[in-house]
C-alpha positions as MATLAB code, in Angstrom:
seq = 'METTPTTQYVKRAYALREKGYNCAQAVACSFADVVGMDEQELFVISEAFGGGMGGHKATCGAVSGAVLIISLLTSGGSVEAATKQTTYAHAGEIVDGFLAQNGTLVCSELRGDDTGIVLRTCDLCVEDSVVLLHKLLHRIG';
ca = [
      -0.378   -0.438   -0.152;
       1.210    3.038   -1.362;
       1.567    6.029    1.867;
      -0.206    8.620    1.142;
      -2.464   10.971    3.718;
      -5.366    8.410    3.341;
      -3.764    5.452    3.541;
      -1.898    6.214    6.840;
      -5.307    6.956    7.991;
      -6.244    3.795    6.604;
      -3.344    1.685    8.412;
      -3.892    3.522   11.828;
      -7.654    2.233   11.933;
      -6.402   -1.224   11.222;
      -3.730   -1.107   13.870;
      -6.269   -0.018   15.848;
      -8.941   -3.064   14.659;
      -5.942   -5.425   15.678;
      -5.734   -4.264   18.953;
      -9.282   -5.069   19.568;
     -11.082   -2.062   18.634;
     -14.601   -2.327   16.904;
     -15.396   -1.009   13.421;
     -16.734    2.462   15.067;
     -14.278    3.134   17.531;
     -11.446    2.089   14.423;
     -12.894    4.777   12.062;
     -13.303    7.602   14.828;
     -10.363    7.291   16.746;
      -8.115    7.029   13.798;
      -9.117   11.167   13.528;
      -8.417   12.134   17.029;
      -6.100   14.444   15.396;
      -8.649   15.856   13.424;
     -11.534   16.057   15.315;
      -9.048   17.848   18.377;
      -9.802   15.059   20.878;
      -8.603   12.391   22.930;
      -8.328    8.613   21.424;
      -9.935    7.293   24.692;
     -13.094    9.603   24.766;
     -13.804    8.730   20.981;
     -13.242    5.130   22.556;
     -16.299    5.946   24.689;
     -17.904    7.786   22.551;
     -18.202    5.197   19.755;
     -18.119    1.869   21.189;
     -22.341    1.611   21.343;
     -21.793    1.664   17.253;
     -19.764   -1.403   17.042;
     -21.517   -4.677   15.883;
     -24.105   -2.786   13.997;
     -25.282   -0.406   16.843;
     -24.705   -2.606   19.733;
     -24.224   -5.685   18.458;
     -28.056   -5.882   17.154;
     -26.070   -6.229   13.020;
     -28.026   -2.968   11.796;
     -25.946   -0.010   10.309;
     -22.551   -1.218    9.587;
     -19.985    0.165   12.621;
     -17.225    1.651   10.483;
     -19.860    3.744    8.887;
     -21.065    5.085   11.870;
     -17.459    5.741   13.065;
     -17.316    8.174   10.217;
     -20.597   10.080   10.571;
     -19.770   10.400   14.014;
     -16.647   12.172   13.217;
     -18.537   14.718   10.585;
     -20.901   15.137   13.513;
     -18.172   16.419   15.682;
     -16.689   18.389   13.155;
     -19.402   20.670   11.429;
     -22.035   20.400   14.518;
     -22.236   24.641   16.097;
     -23.080   23.001   19.138;
     -26.453   24.786   19.373;
     -29.821   24.437   17.672;
     -29.179   28.518   16.966;
     -25.895   27.363   15.013;
     -28.502   26.486   12.415;
     -25.432   23.432   11.050;
     -28.037   20.497   10.793;
     -28.412   21.285    7.217;
     -24.967   21.102    6.550;
     -23.855   18.212    8.703;
     -26.607   15.839    7.229;
     -25.413   16.190    3.961;
     -21.903   15.398    4.962;
     -22.971   12.307    7.044;
     -24.821   11.690    3.507;
     -22.521   11.381    1.350;
     -20.894    9.204    3.157;
     -23.603    6.959    3.901;
     -23.927    7.311    0.244;
     -20.774    6.556   -0.951;
     -20.389    3.473    1.389;
     -23.982    2.067    0.148;
     -22.661    2.847   -4.155;
     -19.434    0.525   -3.040;
     -20.949   -2.102   -1.320;
     -24.879   -2.223   -1.822;
     -25.949   -2.341    1.871;
     -25.350   -0.420    4.944;
     -26.730   -3.043    7.384;
     -24.191   -5.191    9.387;
     -25.734   -8.594    8.806;
     -25.816   -8.237    5.472;
     -22.259   -7.654    4.789;
     -21.115  -10.035    6.810;
     -22.755  -12.409    5.382;
     -24.606  -13.653    8.215;
     -27.805  -15.305    6.990;
     -26.569  -16.198    3.898;
     -23.170  -17.447    4.186;
     -21.679  -14.868    1.182;
     -19.622  -12.398    2.595;
     -20.263   -8.664    0.607;
     -17.373   -7.110    2.846;
     -15.436   -7.783    5.703;
     -15.132   -5.830    8.611;
     -11.443   -4.568    7.872;
     -12.617   -3.383    4.117;
     -15.882   -1.983    5.430;
     -13.371    0.096    8.183;
     -11.220    1.354    5.316;
     -13.915    2.385    2.758;
     -15.129    4.314    5.354;
     -12.086    5.858    6.418;
     -11.398    6.535    2.521;
     -14.450    8.124    1.793;
     -13.949   10.055    5.223;
     -10.677   11.486    4.414;
     -11.371   12.054    0.958;
     -14.717   14.801    1.871;
     -12.589   15.981    5.056;
      -9.704   17.333    2.032;
     -12.693   17.985   -0.295;
     -14.575   20.552    2.312;
     -11.448   21.438    3.777;
];
């Protein structure tokens, strides 16, 4: 893998997965420097999103981790800040991009839990989410 800023984030996420981080944690914690938060804080905040939202095999945790980072970066922190539309639009870009690449957002479908056909491994879902997020962040500055 060629070393670019994007691949550095992917490598960081893979290293976190190897340490036992769930998909949401691996993606979110990889961007601790970008959001200016302690990795431990992001670890705690994103824990419940793993396994497709608390192990219920719903929305992919890797996507949830990326969306969490978007929210931390674009929310104004109050209703008066009126940032919801922008935050939703950027989050939607991540979701739409992941869906276009993988055909589903559902963790159990990606893992092939019911069909035995793995559409995308967890590590590759993490990579997809990191790449989509980093490209979006690069574009929006």
